[in-house]
FIBA-827063 format. One record per residue (C-alpha): x negated, y negated, z; residue in one letter. Coordinates in steps of 0.25 Angstrom, whole numbers, plus 5000, padded with zeros to 4 digits. Each point is the difference from the previous one (the first is absolute). Example, Ala and Ser with C-alpha at 12.3 -4.5 7.8 and 13.67 -1.06 7.14 Angstrom:
REM FIBA-827063
495150185031a/499449864998s/
***
This chain:
REM FIBA-827063
491549924667m/500849954989l/499749875002l/498550054998f/500250054986a/500949875000l/498649915002g/499350074991v/500950014989l/500149845001v/498450005001i/500050094989a/500949914992a/499549855000g/498350074998l/500850064986a/500749874997l/498549945003s/499150084989i/501249994991a/499949855001l/498650005002h/500250074985e/500849904993i/499249895004g/499050074989h/501050044994l/500849884995v/498649884995p/499550144993a/501350014993k/500249844998l/498549994994f/500550124990g/499150115006v/500550134997r/500450075012v/500450164998t/500150035015q/500649945013y/499950105011m/500250015015i/499250095007g/498950134991f/500050135000g/501150074990p/501149904994t/501450055010v/500849884991l/500049924989s/500549934989r/499649944988t/500549864996r/499649924986g/498350035001e/499950015016t/500150145008e/500649975012y/499950115012g/499750065013l/498950095006k/500050135010a/498949935009i/500749875003p/498749925004l/499749904991g/500349954986g/499649984988y/500249924985i/499350064986r/499649894990m/499350024989i/498649984998g/499649985012m/498650024997y/499049934988p/500350104984p/499050114998h/499149954994k/499450144995g/498750064996e/499149984987p/500450124991e/498950135001g/499949945017t/499850125007i/500650005013r/499250085010e/500450055015d/499149915012s/500250025014t/499649874999g/500849905011l/500049904987l/500250104991q/501150055006q/500749865003m/500049964986t/500550124996e/501050005010m/500349844995s/500250054984e/500850115005d/500949905005a/500049914991k/500250104987a/501350065008y/500449865000e/499949944987s/500750144998a/501349975006q/500249884991y/499749944986g/499549904993p/501449914998e/500050035016d/498649925002a/500649885002h/500750045013r/498950075007t/499649965011f/498849954996v/500349914992a/500949905011l/499149885001s/499350005016v/501149945005p/501350084997k/498950115003k/500249925014l/501450005000v/500350144998v/499050055009m/500349895011l/501550034999g/500150125009g/499349945011p/500749894999t/501550074999m/499450065013n/499749875007l/501349944994l/500750135008i/499349965014s/500249875000v/501550004997l/500150125012l/499249895009m/501149884995v/501350125004v/499250055011l/499849855006v/501549914996s/500750125001g/499550085010i/499249935009g/498650035010l/499850015010p/499949915010s/500749945015v/501349945001t/500549885008p/501050095004t/499850045015v/499650135002q/499549985016s/499649915011v/499150005010s/500450025013e/498549945005c/499049924994v/498750095000v/498749984994p/499950044985a/499250115000d/500750075011a/500450144999p/501450034994a/500550055015d/499449905008v/500849975013s/500549865003c/500050005012e/499449875006g/500249944985q/500949894998p/501250014989p/500050004985a/500649834997p/500950094990a/500450095013l/500549885006e/500549934989a/501050104997g/499650044988i/500250154998r/499850114988p/500850004988g/499949855000d/499649944985v/499149875004l/500549884992r/499349885006e/498849985012i/499749875001d/500749934989g/499350084992a/500750084989p/499950175001i/499950044988t/498850135003r/499350035009w/498749924998e/500949895005d/500550065013v/498550005003t/499649854994e/501249955009a/499650085012v/498649965002r/500149864996a/500949975010a/498950045011d/500949995013d/501449924999r/501250025000t/500550044988i/501350024991e/500350134996v/501350024990v/500350144998v/501050094993e/500750095007r/501250084996d/500449904989g/499749875007r/498949915002e/499849985016i/499149905004p/499050045012l/498949915008e/498550085001a/499149965010t/498650054994l/498750035008v/498549994994i/499450114997d/498950084994a/500450064986r/499450064988p/499449924988v/500650044989l/499550004987d/500749954985q/500650155001d/500549975013g/499150135006a/499349975013a/498449964999v/499150075006r/498749985003d/498550094997a/500150075015d/501850044993g/500449925012r/501249914997l/499749844998v/501049905009t/500649875002e/500649935010e/501449964992v/501450025003g/500750135002f/501650025000l/500050195001g/500850034987v/499550114991a/500750004985g/500650114994t/499050084989p/501050024987d/499849984985l/500349864995v/500149964985p/498749894996q/499749904988s/499750064990p/498849914999t/499450105009e/500050114988v/498749934994p/499150015015a/500650155002m/499550064984a/498649935001w/499850055013d/500650164996a/499149974987f/498849975009v/500250115010r/500450114987t/498749944992g/499150035014q/500550125001i/499750044985v/498649955004v/499650105011t/501050104992l/498650115001p/499749955015v/501650045003r/499950124993l/498850075006y/500849965015e/501350064993v/499450134999g/499150005012q/501649995006a/500450114991a/498850115003f/499549955014g/500649955013s/499849874995a/501449905002e/500749964985r/499949845001d/501349954999p/499949894990d/499350104992g/500350054984p/501250084998l/500350084992g/501350054995v/500450125007v/499549885011g/501049884995v/501150105001s/499950035013r/500049885006l/501249964991a/500750105006g/499649995014e/500549844998v/501650084994a/500050085011s/499549925014a/500849975010d/499249925007e/500649895009p/500149864992g/499750084987f/501449984992e/500350014987l/499549864998r/498650035004e/500050144994k/500549934986v/499049875003g/498850105003t/500250104988m/500249874989i/498649975008s/499350154996m/500349954985l/499749875002a/498650055004s/500050114990l/500349904989n/499049925004m/498950135002a/500350034984l/499749864996f/498950005007v/499350144997f/500549984986n/498949874997l/499050075006v/498949994988p/499850154994l/500950104991l/500950045001p/500749915008l/500549884994d/498849915004g/499050094992g/500749964988h/500249845003v/498450005004a/499750064984g/501049914996a/499249895008l/498650044994l/500550014985e/500249865002g/499049935006i/499250114988r/500649924990r/500049875006r/498250005003i/500350094983a/500749844995r/498949945009l/499050054994r/500650024984g/499950155000r/501250074996p/501150035009d/499650135007p/501250064999g/501050065012p/499250065014v/500050154997d/500650055011m/499950164997s/498550015005r/500649965015m/500850164996l/498750065008p/500349915012l/501649984998t/500050165002n/498949995013a/501149885007v/501150084997a/499350145006l/499649895012v/501549985001f/500650154999i/499150015012v/500349895007m/501550044998t/499850155005l/499349945012l/501349915005l/500850104997l/499350105009y/499749905012a/501749954999d/500250145001i/499150055013v/499749855006k/501249914996p/500449865003i/501249975008t/500749895006l/500550055012f/499050115007p/
***
């Protein structure tokens, strides 16, 4: 139970730090560009702890789900109304949206005086607005990539090493079951050569061995010749002779996985066969593997975001019905915390401290990639909504210049407040749904 709680605390601290750095990604460029930032807060709800430094209040809120910075002048100044205008209440949607927009602008304008008008967010140029709003998601992307570097080059990725885990007793068909009998079958070349479990393959047929792929390539290319196999045993290199046999072995793809045809049957080829199995382990890789890994994570996360409505519907079916929960589907805070606790407290063979640390790092890298992608969605109140507004502003100004017309000014994002509130309500419903599903139909690592 203690290890479970430790795992929850680790992932919670990692997520809180990711959120804090996300907001710093907004805060730093905003201050560099001269925008007056009045608040930097982690969480929502009542303030638990805060301290004011300069003109900014830094603090923690009671509900640690997200964070924000508050910049003055997020909306264009309130232009007021002609003297004598009488505003009447209206049930019309357009009128209500207009009044909500005007109220928001009036509130914003009341937060600063004319002397600070040049320090508002709306006063920034379009490129500077983009830098401020993209600073947060970019910080999450950098965190994700950095964690991937640590995972790939520090902890290592699952791979098969040239250390012999087992030696086949005989030559059996590639698609034979694991418990097939060796009766009537020829002995495996590795067994006859004297190769033992625990030996480290160092050289095969004159080719140096550094990874399991080297073993596969050297053995398959040797056909049925008698070759020299050098193994390391008890710190000494021992040369052995093995007479290979030609056998039908699975065709391997570029990732080393067996290829199957449309009917699910193994695709085989006649190649040399030795009869040894490598040892699975975490093997450090070059950092050059990270860009492809990051791109793959970005694409997979993007696919989840695009299909989120369908996935949430499936989560609802599982939570309120008898359908099974998709293990690759979306998770809430409770679900992520539960998985972290399971990782920390797991007592599974081969899943030791190194594997646990690697899994936790992988989870945090995935969470930061999710924060990066999700915040790029062009809807308020997400960062992507402000990015879309800034891009629209730039397009409007460019068109006005080409047509010789006056500058149309900044885009009035306050007019999107009703939609913003609707999106926020959807996010709240989504959070509650995932919370309920994570409790009644949780996803587990070790069923």
